[in-house]
N, C-alpha and C positions, 0 to 999 in steps of 0.2 A: 637633229630629231631626238626627243627625250625618250629614254627607255622606260617602259612600264614595268614596275616590279612584279614578279610572279607571286600571286597570293599563296601558292602552294609551298613556296620556299620558306623553310623553317630554320632559324638560327639556333644552333645547339645552346642549351643553357649552360652557363658557367657554374660549376659546382661551388657551393659555398664552403668557406674554410671551416674546418671543425675546430671547436674550442679545445683548449689545453685539457680541460676536465674530461672531455670525451675521449681524447687520445690516451690520457692516463688511465681512464677506466677500462678502455679496450686492452691496454697492455696488462693491467692487473688481472683482468678476466682471462687473458691468454696464459699468464703465469699460473693462475689457479687451475686451469684445465690441464696444463702440462704437468703440474705437480700431482694432480689426481691420477694421471696416467702412470707416472713413475712410482707413485705410492703403492700401486698393485704389485709391481716388481719388488719393491722394498719389503712389503709385508710377507710375500711368499719366501723371499730369501731369509727374512728374520725368523719365520716359523721353522724353516728347514735348519737354520743355524741352532735354534733352541733345541730341537729334537736331536740333532746330531751331537750337540754338546753334552746332553744327558746320556747319550748312548756311547760316546767315545771311550770312556774308561773300560768298559767291557769289550769293546771292539778291538782295542789295542792291548788287551790282556793276553799274555803268552799262553795261558791255559785255555783260552777260548778258541774254538775252531770254527771259522766262518763257513767252511764247507759242510760240516756237520749241522750247523745252524740252518743252512739252506736246504739240505737234502734229507735230513733225518726226519722220521715220523714220530720220534719219541719226545714227548713234551712232559717232563717231570721237573718243574722249576723249584719245587719245595722238598724234594727228596733229601733225606739226611745221609744216605749211603752213596747214591749215584745220581747226581744232578745232571739232567740232560735238557738241552734247549734245541729241539728240532721243530722247525716251522713248516716243513713241506706239507704235512697234513692240513695245517691251517691255510696255507697258500692254495692248496688244491681245493679245499672247501670253499674259499672265496671265489675261485675261478669257476667251479662247478655250479654254485648257486647263481652267480652272475650270468653264466652262459645259459642256464635253464630259464632264468628270468627274461633274457633277451629273446630266446626262442619263442616265448609266449608274448612278450610285450611288443616286439617290432611289428609283426603282422597286424595285431589289433590297433597299435598306435598309429601306424601309417594308414591303415584302413579307415580309422576314425577321422584322421586328418583329411583324407580325400573326401569322405562323405560330408563332413562339415563344410569344406571349402567349395565343393562342386555339385553336390546333390541335394543338400538340405535347403529349405526355404529360409526366409529372413528371420521369422519368429523362432523357428526350430533351431536355427544356427545360434541365435543369441541364448536360447535356453540351454542348449548343449554346452556352449562355452562357459556359462555360469556353473553348470554341474561339473565340468572338467576342472575349473578353478577351485571349486569346493573340494573335490577329490585331492587335488594337489596340496590343499591346506590342512588335510588331516595329519595330525602328529604321528611320527613313526611309532611311538609307544602304543598308540591306539591300534595301528595296524598289527603290532605285535600281539596285543590282546585278542584281536580277531583271529590271528593265526593260532594262538594258544588255546582258545576256547571253541571257536566255530569251525575253522578249517581243519583242525586236528581231528575233531569228531567226524567230519565228513570223510576225511581220508581213511579213518579206521573203519567206518561203515562201508565204504565203497571198495576198499582193497583188502580188508581183513587183517591188516598189519596190527600188531599189538600196540605200537606207539605211533601217534599221529604227528609228532613234531620231528620233522626229518627234512631231507633235501628237497623233496617235492613241495612240502609246505612252505619252506623258505623261498623257493623259486617262484611260487604263485604269489606270495605276498609281495616280493620285490617287483614282480611284473605289474601288479596292481599299483604299486607306488611309482613305477617308471612310466606307465602309459600316459598319465596326464601331461607329463613333460614332453613326451614324444608327440602327442596330439597337438599341444599348443604351439610348439616350435615348428612342427611340420605344416600345420595350417597356415602359419605366417609365411613360411617359405612358398607354399602354393599360391597364396594370395599375392605374393610379390611378383609372380610371373605376369607380364603385361597382357592386358585383355586382347591386344592385337593378335597374339598367338592363337588364342581361342577362336577369334573371329576368322582368322585365315584358315584354320582347320575346318571350321564349320562351312566356310565358303567352298572348300574342296569336297564336301560331302561326308566328312568324318563323323562317326557316331560319338556320343559322349564318352564311352569307354575307350574308344580309339584316341580321343583327345587326351584323356588322362594318361594312357599308356605310352603313346607315341610323342606327345608334345609336352605335357605338364611335368611328368616325372623326369625326363631328361633335362628340362629347363631348370627344375628346382632340385636337382640331385645334390648340389652342395649344401643347401639348407636342410634337406632331408637327412643327409649323412650327419650333419651337425646335430640334428634332433636325436638320432640314434645314439650318437656318442655321448650326448648329455644324459640320456637314459642309462647308458653304461656307467658313467660317472656317478649317477645317483645310486645305482645298485652296488657298485664297488665300495662306496663310502658309507653305506648304511650300517648302523650298529644295533640299535635297540630291537628292531623288528627281527633281524636274523638271530639275535641273542635269545629271543623268546620263542622263535618258530622252528629252529633247525635242530634242536635237541642237544646241542653243545657237547658233542662227543668228538674227541681228538683221534680220528682215524681216517683212512682213505675210504670213501664210500664205494660199495660194490653195486649200488643201484639207487633208484630214486627214493626208495623207502628207508634208506639208511640215514642215521643222524650224522651231522657234520658240525664243525666249528670253524668260523671264519676268523681272519686276522683282526678285524675291527671288534668283533664280539669278544675275542680273547683279551684284548687290551682293556675293554670296558669292564669285563668281569674280574680281572686280576689286579689292575693297577691300584685300586683302592685298598687292597690287602697287602701289597708289597711295601716293605719298609723303604723309606727314601734313602737312596744311595746304595742299596743292596744290589747284588748281581741280578736278582730277579727283576728289580726295578729298572736296571740298565738294559736288560734284554727286552723288556716290554717297549722301551723307547727305541731300541734297535729294530723291533718289529714295526714300529711306526715309520722308521726310515725305509724299511723294506716296502711298506705300503705306499709311502711317498714315491719311491722309485717305480713301483708298478703303475701308479697313476700317471707319472711322467711318461713312461713308455707308451701307455694307452693314448695319451694326448699327442705325443710325438708321432705315433703311428697314424692317428687321425689326421694330423696336419699334413703328413706326407701323402696320405690317401686323397685328401681334398685337393692338394696341389696336382696330383696325378690326374684326378678327374677333370680339373680345370684345363690342364694341358691337352688331355684327350678330347676335350670339347672344342678346342680351337681349330 
């Protein structure tokens, strides 16, 4: 008796051989991608090597005291009688301005990301995203002019302080510069949460706010934390805006209306006037090394925090 072949039976197709050109092209593309990945590490190390090379002569000078450099508030690099290189006031200025900026930027940034992702309509969402991208594209020197001319007058009128360029002015300007980054990255993190999470919560009778608070924020916590940390990095590394909006005074601020000077603003203001190879020139590069270390500590802390959040969510 002859067996009747099953019409549903399908013979798997034999994959065709790839040509030598296709294999070679794939390998070349793989090498290019790998080289691009390692180039980021190379460039970071090269930048740090250049900064440290310029700072090394003063760092290993027997007359230079690293403890005084880190803890003293006296910054007199051009004094003829008693030269002092104390950066604690500059470091505290950078930390205080960044902290104030994040206190303002994080609630508004995350709130804006939640609204754009979950509450706005399609046309409104696209309009708001365009506006956010335009805000992110404004140059820092323009923000500095806004702080110097507009924000300073508002602070003087509202608080009665004689000078409007101060810690409060710099914190507000840095917050306005950081919010677009937090909103953009935070909105992407919320959109990356699968729709099945939202549908399951709605099926259980959860309101929209309950979905955001109980479902979306825990699910997108890694991306939201990354958005906040990118905002912190934007604030720490900013130069021109804080140079123009903070008053540029070297001292520990006693309140929000006191003027401050940051590490980045100090480098930008004095590096062009320092003679190449002079102790002042070397100390400014050493300040850059200090700023590099602070940024590294922030990134390392962020990485450890994200890993802890991931482990806690398992």
